N, C-alpha and C positions, 0 to 999 in steps of 0.2 A: 282490209275488206277484199274478199274474193268477189269480182264482179263479171258477170257472163254477159257478152256483148254480142249483138248480130243485127243484121240489116237485109236489106234488098238493094237492087242497083242504085235507087233513088236516095238512100241512106248511106251509100257505100264511102263516100269522102267524109262525112259527118262522123260515121264509126270509126274510121281512121283517126281522125282528130281526137275524138273523144276517149279513144284508147289511148292514146299518147297523153292526153291531160291526166285521164285515171292515172296512170304510172307514175306520172310526175308528182302526183299527190299521193304516193305510196300505196296504193291499191295493186292488187293482184288481178289482173286482167286474163280472163279466158276468152279469147276471140273465136266465137262461132262461124264467122264468115259473113259475108263473100270476101274472099282474098284477090279478088280480081275483079273488075266492072265488068259486067255484062248485062246489057239492057234487056236481056230476054230471061233473066233469072227470076226464080220463084220464091217469095220471102218465107213461106211455111219451111222450105229445106234449111234454112238457118235458125230461123225464130225458135222453132220446135225445138232445135238441139239446145239454144240457150236456155228456153224455159225448162227443158227436162233437167239442166245441169243445175239452176236454181233449185229445183223441186229436191234434186236429190243431193243437195248441199247445204244443210241448215245453216242459217247464218250469213249466207250470200245473197247479193242482189244482181238484179239484172237491168240491162238497157236494150230496147229493140228500138229499130229505127226505120222508117220507111218514108214515102213521099208525104203522106197524112198521118200515119202511125195507127191508123184504124185497123187495118189487115192485120198488123204486127200484134196489136192487144188482142185482137178476136183469136188468133192463132195460139198466142201464148196462153190466153185464158182456158185452151181446151185441154192443158196438162193439169193434171190432177194435182192440186197444192198450190196451184200458181193465182195471184191475185194481181193482175197486170192492170194499170190504170194509165190513161192517154193523159199526159200533161201539154197544158197550153198556156202557163204561166206559173211563176214560183207558187203561187196559192195552191193551184191544184198540185203541183208536185209536193207540197208540204202535206197537204190535206191526204194525199193517197196514203202517206206513210202514217202521218198521227192519228187519222180515223179509220182508215181500211186496212192498215198494217199489209199495205201492197207491197210485193217482193220483185216488182220488174215495174220499170216506167217505159212507156211507149213514146215516142217521138216524132213529129212530122217535119224531115228535114226541108220540106218545100214551104214550111208553114213560119219557120223561124230562122233567126239569123244563127251562126255559129255561137255567138257569144250568148243569146238567150238559150239555146238547147244547153249549153255548157253549165250555166246557171241552173237550169231546172234539174239538170243530173246532181249538180253540187246541192243542192236544196233538199233532193230526194235522198241523197245517201247522208245527209247531215241530220236528217229528221228521224225520231224514234217513233216507234207507236206508243200512243198516249196510254193504253191499257185500261181506259175507262170502262166500267161496266157495260155501258150502253153500246160501245163499240166492240168489245167482246163478245157480246150476246150476239150481235149482229153478225160477225164474223163466223161464230158458231153455228147460226142459223144456215149460212151460206155453205160452210163445211159439212153439215149434216145433210143438206140436199145433195152436195157433189157425192158424197160418198155412199150413202144410202138411199138416196132420194125420197128423203122426208121433207114434206112442205113443212114450213113455220106454221105453227098455230095462229088463226085468226084471233084478233081482239076479241074480248067478251063484250 
């Protein structure tokens, strides 16, 4: 699988670790930076490139990393076609794929050990979307709002 990965300074070391881990596990890694540590870097510079990569490459997935992962998730979700989810446990990583068909997982490097974060990525990449009608319907509602601004109908 092709995996786009990006971080900011807080996630730089974890990004490098995960890039190596992904390659060791047979994934093609597209590293969108940063390539050097810079405490003053701006996460949108890198995260938006990873998100654009995933959006333009059907079947690929992405990993974005910051101190908390919040800003990275927000930035990634600004790219049309991206469903980025913040994972803080194996369950949230699994459910992001299984129920939400998320295509990017966001991680907080300051929130988790390297081992925990690696496991979240492993679970995320190893989980498929359930395709259940209720989940597909909800994703379609989000897509309709994203593309044409159509609000879902209120329940009767």
